[in-house]
Backbone as CSV, one residue per row, in Angstrom:
resi,resn,N_x,N_y,N_z,CA_x,CA_y,CA_z,C_x,C_y,C_z
1,MET,0.808,-0.986,-0.024,0.245,0.220,-0.287,0.992,1.296,0.361
2,ARG,0.334,2.460,-1.090,1.448,2.994,-1.259,0.899,4.831,-0.755
3,GLY,1.142,5.647,0.068,0.497,6.492,1.478,0.897,7.462,1.101
4,ARG,0.069,8.555,2.139,1.138,9.154,2.499,0.125,9.729,3.999
5,LEU,1.675,10.098,4.979,1.300,9.332,6.824,0.465,11.340,6.881
6,ILE,-0.938,10.708,7.337,-1.334,11.541,8.101,-2.090,12.005,9.500
7,GLU,-1.731,11.043,10.266,-1.790,11.039,11.329,-0.552,9.796,12.297
8,LEU,-0.048,10.870,13.282,0.832,9.391,13.723,0.616,9.413,15.388
9,GLY,0.273,8.181,16.002,0.336,8.652,17.440,1.855,8.780,17.889
10,ALA,1.798,8.519,19.438,2.703,8.348,20.236,3.040,7.137,20.110
11,LEU,4.993,6.792,20.114,5.707,5.420,20.112,5.152,4.900,21.902
12,ARG,4.580,3.602,22.158,4.332,3.445,23.515,4.971,2.023,23.169
13,HIS,4.553,1.113,24.045,5.162,0.087,24.465,4.079,-1.311,24.674
14,THR,3.675,-2.461,24.188,2.965,-3.259,24.454,2.982,-3.702,25.865
15,PRO,2.675,-4.263,26.577,2.938,-5.216,28.160,3.504,-6.179,27.527
16,ALA,4.031,-6.872,27.116,5.353,-7.431,26.488,6.829,-6.568,26.112
17,GLY,6.356,-5.480,26.336,7.364,-5.113,26.160,7.819,-4.309,24.598
18,VAL,6.770,-4.824,24.059,7.066,-4.560,22.332,7.108,-3.030,22.024
19,PRO,7.743,-2.024,21.462,7.811,-1.119,20.626,6.704,-1.788,19.358
20,ALA,5.130,-0.016,20.126,4.615,-0.194,18.989,3.669,1.321,18.577
21,ILE,2.943,1.133,17.233,3.366,2.776,17.044,1.263,3.021,16.251
22,GLU,0.375,4.156,16.506,-0.545,3.666,15.487,-0.240,4.770,14.050
23,PHE,-0.521,4.985,13.119,-0.682,5.474,12.229,-2.374,5.239,11.312
24,ARG,-2.304,6.666,10.847,-3.026,6.347,9.257,-2.544,7.042,8.276
25,LEU,-2.832,5.898,7.042,-1.997,6.803,5.497,-3.377,6.839,4.588
26,ARG,-3.193,7.636,3.680,-4.186,7.687,3.136,-3.827,8.033,1.912
27,HIS,-4.680,7.285,1.167,-4.110,6.167,-0.444,-4.637,7.523,-1.505
28,GLU,-4.495,7.460,-2.580,-4.820,8.124,-3.781,-3.892,7.373,-5.210
29,SER,-4.899,6.673,-5.487,-4.636,6.113,-6.882,-5.933,6.117,-8.004
30,GLU,-5.273,6.055,-8.966,-6.568,5.721,-10.170,-5.923,3.976,-11.078
31,LEU,-7.223,3.484,-11.128,-7.135,2.981,-11.767,-8.072,2.150,-12.915
32,HIS,-8.555,0.897,-13.730,-8.976,0.913,-14.483,-10.313,-0.519,-13.939
33,GLU,-11.798,-0.515,-14.131,-12.651,-0.957,-13.254,-13.862,-1.126,-14.151
34,ALA,-13.942,-2.366,-14.939,-15.196,-3.119,-15.836,-15.304,-1.531,-16.887
35,GLY,-13.844,-1.691,-17.564,-13.222,-1.160,-18.594,-13.668,0.623,-18.366
36,ALA,-13.500,0.943,-17.048,-13.304,2.865,-16.924,-12.343,3.017,-16.076
37,GLN,-12.224,4.075,-16.394,-11.312,4.918,-15.054,-11.765,5.068,-13.839
38,ARG,-10.968,4.511,-12.866,-11.770,5.271,-11.176,-11.123,5.646,-10.259
39,LYS,-10.946,6.863,-9.764,-10.568,7.703,-8.785,-10.670,6.321,-7.518
40,VAL,-9.158,5.843,-6.668,-9.276,5.828,-5.344,-8.665,6.644,-4.206
41,ASN,-9.662,6.467,-3.160,-8.864,7.974,-2.606,-9.851,6.909,-1.168
42,ALA,-8.502,6.688,0.252,-9.344,5.896,1.492,-8.056,6.293,2.173
43,GLU,-8.540,6.179,3.180,-8.032,6.730,4.648,-7.612,5.091,5.418
44,ILE,-6.336,4.576,5.817,-5.979,3.245,6.199,-5.647,3.440,7.707
45,PRO,-6.798,3.334,8.531,-5.388,2.782,9.802,-4.307,2.201,9.692
46,ALA,-3.187,2.005,10.536,-2.672,0.701,10.433,-1.426,0.979,11.617
47,ILE,-0.699,-0.551,12.043,-0.300,0.291,13.581,0.753,-0.583,12.719
48,ALA,2.212,-1.049,14.035,3.470,-1.228,13.789,4.034,-1.850,14.820
49,PHE,4.900,-2.754,15.147,5.799,-2.737,15.706,7.185,-2.678,16.048
50,ASP,7.514,-3.580,17.366,9.098,-3.200,16.732,9.890,-2.597,15.953
51,ALA,10.786,-2.343,14.911,11.777,-2.614,14.327,10.759,-1.373,13.518
52,GLN,9.751,-1.426,13.446,8.812,-0.806,12.391,8.576,-0.102,12.775
53,ALA,8.067,0.103,13.782,7.888,1.228,14.979,8.673,2.534,15.528
54,ARG,9.891,1.865,15.653,10.856,2.694,15.862,11.173,3.158,14.769
55,LEU,11.642,3.024,13.616,11.060,3.491,12.467,10.345,4.886,12.405
56,LEU,9.224,4.303,12.282,8.285,5.242,11.749,8.116,6.567,12.937
57,ALA,8.723,6.551,13.971,8.237,7.225,15.069,9.267,8.621,14.669
58,GLY,8.734,9.421,14.909,9.162,11.273,14.557,9.315,11.676,13.055
59,THR,8.324,10.394,12.372,8.770,10.850,10.675,7.525,11.820,10.642
60,PRO,7.984,13.026,10.165,7.361,14.150,9.602,5.372,13.857,9.134
61,LEU,4.719,13.932,9.270,3.111,14.433,8.725,3.739,14.432,7.332
62,GLU,2.356,13.782,6.305,2.749,14.110,4.739,3.558,13.046,4.191
63,ARG,5.114,12.216,5.250,5.608,11.863,4.111,5.176,10.633,3.597
64,GLY,5.564,10.418,1.809,5.322,9.517,1.536,5.439,8.113,2.115
65,LEU,5.078,6.744,2.527,5.417,6.010,2.147,4.936,4.193,1.556
66,GLN,5.909,3.418,1.761,5.063,2.098,0.965,4.914,0.850,2.155
67,VAL,3.944,1.034,2.398,3.562,-0.137,3.571,3.370,-1.198,3.066
68,GLU,3.935,-2.536,3.658,3.507,-4.032,3.055,2.917,-4.603,4.965
69,GLY,1.460,-5.751,4.285,1.780,-5.728,5.635,0.584,-6.834,5.607
70,PHE,-0.801,-6.599,6.701,-1.442,-7.465,6.092,-2.756,-6.979,7.364
71,LEU,-4.354,-7.494,6.191,-5.213,-6.263,7.756,-6.083,-8.148,8.346
72,SER,-6.447,-7.147,9.524,-6.888,-7.671,11.225,-7.697,-7.058,11.408
73,ALA,-8.284,-7.677,12.317,-9.690,-7.419,13.031,-9.226,-6.265,14.642
74,LYS,-9.082,-4.898,15.057,-8.294,-4.241,15.308,-8.663,-4.590,16.567
75,SER,-9.480,-5.276,17.626,-9.161,-5.577,18.282,-10.323,-7.088,18.465
76,ARG,-10.406,-7.879,19.451,-11.634,-8.853,20.353,-12.842,-8.601,19.783
77,ARG,-13.319,-7.190,20.202,-14.111,-6.441,20.821,-15.057,-5.747,19.448
78,SER,-13.452,-5.894,18.748,-13.968,-5.161,17.767,-13.665,-5.510,16.020
79,ARG,-15.258,-5.426,15.297,-14.557,-5.827,13.627,-13.493,-5.116,12.626
80,LYS,-13.720,-3.515,13.120,-12.640,-2.996,12.269,-11.889,-3.470,12.053
81,LEU,-11.182,-3.587,10.236,-9.519,-3.369,9.753,-9.096,-2.887,9.880
82,VAL,-7.582,-2.602,10.889,-6.371,-2.337,10.777,-5.216,-2.868,9.658
83,LEU,-4.268,-2.430,9.240,-3.388,-3.055,8.972,-2.048,-3.085,9.355
84,HIS,-1.566,-4.239,9.536,-0.634,-4.025,10.564,0.673,-4.297,9.155
85,ALA,1.164,-3.798,9.569,2.813,-3.258,8.746,4.106,-4.131,9.289
86,THR,4.510,-4.888,8.623,5.405,-5.731,8.723,6.361,-4.810,8.076
87,ARG,6.573,-3.541,7.076,8.220,-3.470,5.994,7.384,-2.386,6.311
88,ILE,8.480,-0.679,5.827,7.755,0.062,5.735,8.961,0.670,4.259
89,GLU,9.034,1.731,3.890,9.775,2.062,3.057,9.452,3.292,3.001
90,PHE,10.662,4.898,3.314,9.696,6.105,2.871,10.416,6.038,1.049
91,LEU,9.442,6.779,0.808,9.444,6.979,-0.685,10.388,8.391,-1.086
92,GLN,11.269,8.041,-1.749,12.077,9.587,-2.405,11.025,10.598,-2.748
93,GLY,11.039,11.887,-2.002,11.083,13.179,-2.693,10.102,13.113,-3.227
94,GLU,9.375,12.642,-2.049,7.470,12.808,-1.911,7.295,13.173,-0.546
């Protein structure tokens, strides 16, 4: 997922002592669907742990990111999806 960092929480630690940080990405792109051009705009809640959390801490808002990971429910009580970032790259010139 490619996007811009639009929200960044404070670096915290889980009860097990693992660094964690919540953030939000804004994704914008264009693609073809059913023979027509379509604009895609979405804001995606995300979380990173350990080295990826430390990497992201202190990153300025609006920085371009390439994020790889997986979708999971936010918690056992909430079925809202969150992107768990397993790999984060900073995009050059963005």
